[in-house]
C-alpha positions in Angstrom: 59.0 -8.4 40.3 57.1 -8.9 43.5 57.8 -12.5 45.5 54.0 -13.0 46.0 52.8 -16.9 46.4 53.7 -19.5 44.1 56.6 -17.4 42.6 59.7 -19.8 42.6 61.4 -18.5 39.8 63.7 -16.1 40.0 62.3 -12.4 38.6 65.1 -11.9 35.7 64.4 -15.1 34.1 60.4 -14.1 34.7 61.0 -10.5 33.3 62.9 -12.4 30.0 60.0 -15.3 29.4 57.5 -12.1 29.6 58.9 -9.9 27.1 58.1 -12.0 24.4 54.3 -12.6 25.3 51.5 -10.3 23.8 48.8 -8.7 25.9 45.8 -11.1 25.2 47.8 -14.4 24.5 50.8 -14.3 26.7 51.1 -17.5 28.9 50.5 -16.7 32.8 53.7 -17.6 34.3 53.4 -17.5 37.8 55.0 -19.9 39.7 57.5 -21.3 37.0 60.7 -22.4 36.5 62.8 -22.5 33.3 61.9 -26.2 33.2 58.0 -25.7 34.1 56.0 -25.5 30.7 54.0 -22.5 30.8 50.3 -23.0 31.2 48.5 -22.8 27.6 47.2 -19.8 26.2 44.1 -18.5 27.7 41.5 -18.4 25.5 39.6 -14.7 24.5 36.2 -14.1 23.2 35.5 -14.4 19.5 34.4 -10.5 19.8 33.5 -8.1 22.0 29.9 -8.9 22.1 30.0 -12.4 23.3 31.3 -10.8 26.5 28.6 -8.0 26.1 25.8 -10.9 25.6 27.1 -13.6 28.1 27.0 -10.7 31.1 23.4 -9.9 30.0 22.7 -13.6 30.0 24.3 -13.9 33.4 23.2 -10.7 35.3 19.8 -10.6 33.4 17.6 -13.5 34.8 14.6 -14.4 36.7 14.6 -12.1 39.5 14.5 -8.7 36.6 11.0 -10.3 35.6 9.6 -11.6 38.9 11.3 -9.6 41.6 11.8 -5.8 40.9 8.1 -5.1 39.6 7.0 -6.6 42.7 9.4 -4.5 45.0 8.3 -1.4 42.7 5.2 -1.5 43.3 5.5 -2.3 47.1 7.9 0.3 47.7 6.0 3.5 46.4 5.5 2.8 42.5 7.9 4.9 40.8 9.2 6.4 43.9 11.3 3.2 44.0 13.4 3.8 41.5 15.4 6.9 43.6 16.6 4.4 46.1 17.4 2.0 43.2 19.2 4.6 41.2 21.2 5.8 43.8 22.1 2.5 45.1 22.9 1.4 41.6 25.7 4.8 41.3 27.2 4.2 44.2 27.0 0.4 45.3 25.9 -1.7 42.7 27.8 -0.3 39.5 31.1 0.6 41.4 31.1 -3.9 42.4 30.1 -4.6 39.0 32.9 -2.7 37.6 35.5 -3.9 39.9 34.6 -7.6 39.1 35.1 -7.0 35.6 37.8 -4.9 35.8 39.7 -7.3 38.2 39.1 -10.3 36.1 40.6 -8.3 32.8 43.7 -7.1 34.5 44.5 -10.6 36.2 43.2 -12.5 33.5 42.0 -15.0 36.1 39.4 -16.6 37.7 37.0 -16.1 40.8 39.9 -17.5 43.5 43.3 -17.0 41.1 42.0 -13.4 40.7 43.0 -12.4 44.3 47.1 -13.1 43.3 46.6 -9.4 43.4 46.5 -9.6 47.0 47.3 -13.5 47.9 46.4 -13.3 51.8 42.9 -12.9 50.7 42.6 -15.5 48.8 39.4 -16.6 50.6 37.8 -14.2 48.4 37.9 -16.1 45.4 37.0 -19.7 47.9 33.9 -17.9 49.1 32.7 -16.8 45.7 33.1 -20.3 44.7 31.2 -21.6 47.3 28.3 -19.4 47.0 28.3 -20.0 43.2 28.2 -23.6 43.5 25.5 -23.6 45.6 23.5 -20.8 43.2 24.4 -23.4 40.3 22.8 -26.4 42.5 19.4 -25.1 43.4 18.6 -22.5 40.6 18.2 -25.5 38.1 15.2 -26.2 40.1 13.1 -23.1 39.1 14.5 -24.0 35.0 13.2 -27.5 35.8 9.8 -26.6 37.1 9.7 -24.2 34.3 10.4 -26.7 31.8 7.4 -29.0 33.5 5.0 -26.3 33.0 6.3 -26.0 29.6 5.6 -29.4 28.6 2.1 -29.4 30.1 1.4 -26.5 28.2 1.1 -28.2 24.9 -2.4 -29.5 25.5 -6.1 -28.0 24.5 -6.7 -27.6 28.1 -4.3 -26.4 30.8 -4.2 -28.8 33.4 -4.0 -26.5 36.0 -7.6 -24.9 34.9 -9.6 -27.8 35.9 -11.0 -29.5 38.9 -11.0 -33.4 37.3 -7.4 -34.1 37.4 -6.1 -37.3 39.2 -4.1 -35.1 42.0 -6.7 -32.5 42.8 -8.7 -32.8 46.0 -12.6 -32.7 46.7 -11.7 -28.8 48.1 -10.8 -27.9 44.7 -11.7 -25.0 43.0 -11.4 -23.1 39.4 -10.3 -19.7 39.1 -9.3 -17.9 42.2 -7.0 -19.2 45.3 -8.7 -20.5 48.8 -10.7 -17.5 50.5 -11.0 -15.6 46.9 -14.7 -15.3 47.0 -14.8 -15.0 42.7 -13.6 -18.5 42.7 -15.8 -21.5 41.5 -16.7 -23.9 44.3 -16.7 -27.8 44.4 -19.9 -29.8 44.2 -20.3 -29.8 48.2 -18.4 -27.0 48.7 -19.8 -23.4 50.5 -19.0 -20.3 48.2 -15.5 -19.1 48.9 -13.7 -22.4 50.2 -11.3 -24.8 49.1 -8.2 -24.2 47.0 -7.8 -23.0 43.6 -6.6 -25.7 41.3 -3.8 -23.8 39.9 -2.1 -23.8 43.5 -3.0 -27.6 43.4 -1.4 -27.9 40.7 1.9 -26.3 41.9 1.8 -28.4 45.1 0.1 -31.8 44.5 1.2 -32.1 41.1 4.8 -30.2 40.4 6.2 -30.1 43.9 4.3 -32.9 45.2 5.0 -31.1 48.8 5.0 -33.6 52.1 4.2 -31.9 55.3 7.7 -30.8 56.6 11.6 -31.6 55.5 11.7 -34.4 58.0 9.6 -35.6 55.3 11.3 -36.1 52.1 9.2 -39.1 50.6 10.1 -40.2 47.2 11.6 -38.9 44.5 9.1 -37.3 41.6 10.8 -39.2 38.6 9.1 -37.1 36.4 10.7 -34.1 37.7 13.8 -35.9 37.8 13.8 -36.1 34.2 13.2 -32.6 33.7 16.1 -31.8 36.1 18.7 -34.1 34.6 17.7 -32.8 30.6 18.0 -29.1 31.9 21.6 -30.2 33.2 22.2 -32.1 29.7 21.7 -28.7 28.0 24.0 -27.0 30.5 26.7 -29.0 30.0 26.9 -29.1 26.1 26.5 -25.2 26.1 29.6 -24.8 28.4 31.9 -28.1 27.6 34.0 -26.1 25.1 34.5 -23.2 26.9 33.8 -19.6 25.9 34.0 -20.1 22.2 31.0 -22.2 22.3 29.3 -20.5 25.2 29.5 -17.0 23.7 27.9 -18.3 20.5 25.2 -19.7 22.8 23.8 -16.5 24.8 23.0 -14.8 21.3 19.8 -16.7 21.2 19.2 -17.1 25.4 20.1 -13.5 26.3 17.9 -11.9 22.9 15.3 -14.6 22.9 13.5 -13.1 25.9 13.4 -9.8 25.0 11.4 -10.5 21.7 9.1 -12.7 24.3 8.9 -9.9 26.6 7.8 -7.7 23.5 5.0 -9.8 22.5 3.8 -10.6 26.4 3.9 -6.5 26.6 2.1 -6.3 23.2 -0.8 -8.8 23.9 -0.8 -7.9 27.5 -1.7 -3.9 26.8 -4.6 -4.9 24.7 -6.2 -6.7 27.7 -9.0 -5.1 29.6 -7.7 -3.6 32.8 -4.2 -3.6 31.9 -3.5 0.5 32.2 -5.1 -0.1 36.0 -2.2 -2.4 36.2 0.4 -0.6 35.0 -0.6 2.8 36.8 -0.8 0.9 40.1 2.6 -0.2 39.5 3.9 3.3 38.6 1.6 5.4 41.1 4.1 7.1 43.1 3.9 6.9 47.2 6.3 9.7 48.1 5.8 8.4 52.0 7.8 5.5 51.1 11.3 8.0 50.7 11.5 8.0 54.8 11.2 4.4 54.8 14.1 2.1 55.6 12.6 -0.7 54.4 12.6 1.0 50.8 16.0 1.6 50.8 17.0 -2.1 51.7 14.8 -3.7 49.3 16.7 -1.3 46.7 20.2 -2.2 47.8 19.1 -6.2 48.2 17.7 -6.0 44.7 20.7 -4.3 43.0 23.5 -6.7 44.4 20.9 -9.9 43.1 20.1 -8.8 39.9 23.7 -7.6 39.1 24.9 -11.0 40.1 27.6 -9.6 42.4 29.9 -11.9 44.9 29.7 -14.7 42.8 33.5 -14.9 40.8 31.2 -15.5 37.2 31.9 -11.9 36.5 35.2 -12.0 37.3 35.5 -15.2 35.4 33.9 -13.6 32.6 36.2 -10.7 32.4 39.2 -12.8 32.3 38.5 -13.6 28.7 38.5 -10.4 27.9 41.6 -8.8 25.7 43.8 -6.8 27.9 42.8 -3.4 26.4 38.6 -4.0 25.9 36.8 -1.1 27.4 36.0 -2.5 30.5 34.6 0.5 31.7 32.4 1.2 29.0 31.0 -2.0 29.7 30.2 -2.1 33.2 27.8 1.1 32.5 26.3 -0.4 29.4 25.5 -3.9 31.4 24.2 -2.1 34.3 21.9 0.5 32.2 20.8 -3.3 30.1 20.2 -4.9 33.6 18.3 -1.7 35.2 16.1 -0.7 32.3 15.3 -4.5 31.6 13.8 -5.1 35.3 12.1 -1.9 34.8 10.2 -2.8 31.4 9.2 -6.2 32.8 7.2 -4.4 35.3 5.1 -3.1 32.3 4.6 -6.8 30.9 3.9 -8.0 34.8 1.5 -5.8 35.7 -0.5 -5.5 32.5 -1.3 -9.1 33.1 -2.0 -8.7 36.5 -4.7 -5.5 36.1 -6.4 -7.8 33.8 -6.6 -10.7 36.0 -7.9 -8.0 38.8 -10.2 -6.6 36.5 -11.7 -10.5 35.3 -12.1 -11.6 38.8 -12.8 -8.2 40.3 -10.5 -7.7 43.1 -7.9 -5.2 43.8 -4.5 -5.4 42.3 -2.5 -6.3 45.5 -4.7 -9.5 45.7 -3.1 -10.5 42.6 0.5 -9.3 42.8 3.1 -11.9 43.6 6.7 -11.9 43.7 9.4 -15.0 42.9 7.8 -18.4 42.3 4.4 -17.3 43.4 4.4 -14.7 40.4 5.8 -17.3 37.7 4.0 -20.8 39.1 0.7 -19.5 40.5 0.0 -16.1 39.4 0.9 -15.9 35.6 -0.6 -19.6 35.1 -3.9 -18.3 36.8 -3.9 -15.2 34.5 -3.7 -17.2 31.7 -6.2 -19.3 32.1 -8.2 -16.3 31.5 -6.8 -15.3 28.3 -8.4 -16.8 25.0 -5.8 -19.3 23.4 -4.7 -20.2 26.6 -2.1 -22.8 25.6 -0.3 -20.5 23.5 0.4 -17.8 26.0 1.3 -20.2 28.7 3.9 -22.4 26.9 5.5 -18.5 25.4 5.8 -17.7 29.0 7.3 -20.7 30.1 9.9 -20.9 27.6 10.7 -17.5 28.0 11.2 -18.5 31.6 13.3 -21.2 30.8 15.6 -19.6 28.5 15.9 -16.6 30.8 17.3 -18.9 33.4 19.3 -21.2 31.5 21.7 -18.6 30.2 22.2 -17.4 33.9 22.5 -21.3 34.8 25.4 -21.8 32.3 27.3 -18.3 32.6 27.2 -19.5 36.8 28.9 -22.8 35.9 31.1 -21.5 33.3 32.5 -19.1 36.4 32.9 -21.9 38.5 34.4 -24.4 36.1 36.9 -21.0 35.4 37.8 -21.3 39.0 38.4 -25.0 39.2 40.6 -25.0 36.1 43.1 -22.0 37.5 43.4 -24.0 40.6 45.3 -27.2 38.4 48.4 -27.1 39.0 50.9 -26.2 35.9 52.5 -29.4 35.8 48.9 -31.1 35.6 47.0 -28.7 32.8 47.7 -30.8 29.7 46.6 -33.9 31.2 43.4 -32.5 32.3 40.7 -32.1 30.0 38.0 -29.6 30.5 35.1 -31.7 29.3 36.0 -34.2 32.0 36.0 -31.3 34.7 32.5 -29.6 33.4 30.9 -33.5 33.4 31.8 -34.3 37.4 31.1 -30.4 38.2 27.4 -31.0 36.7 27.2 -34.9 37.9 27.9 -33.3 41.7 25.2 -30.8 41.5 22.9 -33.3 39.9 23.3 -35.4 42.8 22.7 -32.9 45.3 19.5 -31.8 43.2 18.3 -35.5 43.8 17.1 -34.3 47.4 14.8 -31.3 46.0 13.0 -33.8 43.7 11.5 -35.5 46.5 8.3 -34.5 48.3 10.3 -32.5 50.6 12.4 -31.2 48.2 10.7 -27.5 48.1 11.8 -27.1 51.9 15.4 -27.8 51.1 15.6 -25.4 47.9 14.1 -22.9 50.0 16.9 -23.8 52.4 19.3 -23.4 49.7 17.6 -19.9 48.5 17.5 -18.3 52.0 20.6 -19.1 53.0 23.1 -20.1 50.9 23.2 -17.2 48.5 21.1 -15.0 50.6 21.4 -11.2 51.1 24.1 -11.3 54.1 26.7 -13.5 52.2 26.9 -11.7 49.2 26.8 -8.3 51.2 29.9 -9.8 53.1 31.7 -10.7 50.4 30.8 -7.4 48.5 32.3 -5.5 51.1 35.4 -7.0 51.6 36.1 -7.2 47.8 36.2 -3.2 48.1 38.2 -3.1 51.3 40.6 -5.5 49.6 41.3 -3.7 46.5 40.9 -0.2 48.0 42.8 -0.5 51.1 44.9 -3.2 51.1 46.0 -3.1 47.3 45.6 0.4 47.2 42.4 2.5 45.3 44.9 4.6 43.3 47.3 2.1 42.3 44.1 0.1 40.9 42.7 3.2 39.2 46.2 3.5 37.3 46.1 -0.3 36.6 42.7 0.1 34.9 44.4 3.5 33.3 46.8 0.9 31.9 44.3 -1.1 30.3 41.9 1.1 28.9 44.0 4.1 28.2 42.2 6.9 30.8 41.6 7.2 34.3 38.0 6.9 35.4 36.1 9.0 37.2 37.1 10.0 40.6 33.8 9.0 42.2 34.4 5.5 41.2 37.6 5.6 43.5 35.8 7.5 46.4 33.1 4.6 46.3 35.2 2.0 46.6 37.1 3.6 49.5 34.3 4.7 51.6 30.5 5.1 50.2 30.2 1.1 48.6 31.4 -0.6 51.9 29.4 1.8 53.8 26.3 0.8 51.7 26.9 -2.7 51.8 27.6 -2.9 56.2 24.5 -0.7 56.2 22.4 -3.1 54.6 24.1 -6.1 56.1 23.3 -5.2 59.4 20.0 -4.2 58.5 19.2 -7.8 57.3 21.0 -9.3 60.7 19.1 -7.2 63.0 15.7 -7.8 61.2 16.3 -11.4 60.3 13.3 -13.6 60.8 13.3 -17.3 60.9 12.7 -19.5 57.7 9.1 -20.7 56.9 7.1 -21.9 54.3 3.7 -20.2 52.7 3.7 -18.6 55.9 2.6 -21.6 57.8 5.2 -24.0 58.2 8.3 -22.9 60.2 11.6 -24.8 60.0 12.8 -27.0 62.5 15.9 -25.9 65.1 18.1 -28.5 63.3 17.1 -27.4 59.9 17.6 -23.4 60.6 21.0 -24.7 62.0 21.7 -26.5 58.7 20.9 -23.0 56.9 23.0 -21.2 58.9 26.1 -23.6 58.0 25.4 -23.2 54.5 25.8 -19.3 55.0 28.8 -19.7 57.0 30.5 -22.2 54.5 31.1 -19.4 52.3 31.5 -16.4 54.9 34.2 -18.1 57.2 36.7 -18.3 54.1 37.5 -14.8 53.9 39.1 -14.5 57.9 40.0 -18.4 58.3 42.3 -18.3 55.1 44.0 -14.7 56.4 44.6 -16.9 59.9 45.9 -19.8 58.1 48.3 -17.8 55.4 49.5 -15.7 58.3 50.5 -18.6 60.7 51.9 -20.7 58.1 54.3 -17.8 56.6 57.4 -16.9 58.3 58.9 -13.5 59.7 57.6 -10.8 61.6 54.5 -9.9 61.9 55.0 -6.5 59.6 57.1 -8.9 57.3 54.2 -11.6 56.7 51.8 -8.9 55.6 54.1 -7.4 53.1 55.0 -10.6 51.8 51.5 -12.0 51.5 49.9 -8.3 50.2 52.7 -8.7 47.5 50.9 -9.4 44.0 51.6 -12.0 41.6 52.0 -11.1 38.3 51.6 -12.8 35.0 53.5 -12.3 31.7 51.0 -9.7 30.7 51.4 -8.1 32.9 55.5 -8.0 32.8 55.1 -7.8 29.1 54.1 -3.4 29.6 55.5 -2.7 33.1 57.8 0.7 32.4 61.7 0.2 33.1 60.9 2.1 36.4 58.3 0.0 37.9 60.1 -3.1 36.5 63.2 -2.2 38.7 61.0 -1.2 41.4 59.6 -5.0 41.5 62.4 -6.4 40.7 64.0 -4.9 43.9 61.1 -5.9 46.1 61.8 -9.7 44.4 65.3 -9.7 45.6 64.6 -8.7 48.6 62.3 -11.3 49.1 63.8 -14.2 47.9 65.1 -16.5 50.6 62.1 -16.4 52.4 60.7 -20.0 52.7 57.3 -19.9 50.5 54.0 -19.7 52.5 51.9 -23.3 52.4 49.2 -22.9 49.6 45.5 -23.2 50.6 
């Protein structure tokens, strides 16, 4: 048995202890001595569909609905599917499969899973930092959606009129500022003023100030929306996978029902066909542009939720012999198909809106929050029975984001609980840990419900979980597993779990192709970096940009910093330190299935490593 980090017991005892443990219920015995109690049994999904639904709920989120359709039309319509599929096959799916299979093999969350190669445990810490930031700011999108949902239950939608207390004398009905089809106010020239939809968003929902240095006061109604959303998240995950696995059946499947209803309604509207044609119309010249391929790669990494550690946590609750290889392909197919299908829903409505306003579709096409909180609310004001379609859309938005949120929080909680020392496990209640984590995030969110909250939200969104941080994380995951632990070795481990070896191209992707894709997109982002701005008008001050980079680097430096600290704290020559710190720390469920030859090999390695001083645990 390898003498990895924390292995304080003799290998013979550990082998005997493991011999009685089953593959899915055996306790993890890392760092145990005969007098030390084992970890409690790790829970598993009640059935495999719980895992599938949880992964669908987490990976299929708002980005599939409001980002992919926009990227598709912007980058050549149907032509965009070519780079999208290629990047998915050679970049997204290999890492998606890597994270799920790694969690299932190690039976651990985002940090402890790197007992596979203890020297690079910083990968786990980095993923924890990223997913913590995501959990903190992503909740704001759900709060905005819930605010719109509540305001949808009125005979006249509040963003469809200009006679509200938050409206200005320059308010116009229908179009945005400068839109020649808008209806001007009483004393305004035709085509001037600001849309009632934009005023509702900026003056009622955000109550936005002039800059990040003007935080102002807390918007108490938005504060209640954030609080209510956190309470829902807490009660969805406080009991662990047994409760989470049931909730996601609704939160993962309901948005599909709403998307089908919205599509059925959308295609019946005038101009819908033009919108769909605009969405799919191929522009073959776009294939020669680097930006198209970069957009495809960035979208894959975002929509597949790679590098956050949550997929690893979800996989850790699988039964040891679950066919995670099949699951990875199935989940990737569901994710990408949902993105493509959402484009028909979005562009049928945008086509109708462009037809009603007499403008080109490019004038109304939006991405991100602009689609959800400006373009679509504008579209429903033009529909009959507008409150019904508004309520349906924002309820779907809320549910679509909720499952991503609570699965992300579940991944963070799993990592936290796995870090708790064995001696403390029995005295720590999961419900308390979940409550503390939710409370900390809620306190940070207080800054985002102020007048300057939108600027802080954008700062988190642009830097803390940006393409640069996720690509950095994905690159090192591939390098560590394929080159340090060994690609052939890990493929054999997977065969040990699922009963057969994956296709060879997976191994070659881990070794060469996927890291190259990550490096290429990473460098493109760095070279083409542009300072953050809001609405193309407000430029963030230097200190805010520095704070943003601090958010990004707070996760990125975890990897090299942990390597350096562990190497310095270990004893022996450089080669001995490397060998010691890259030796896996196995759990009981591994030892149960080791062959006699493999067991003897690891026993010899463990014996040779005995007597060395244990490294300092970070």
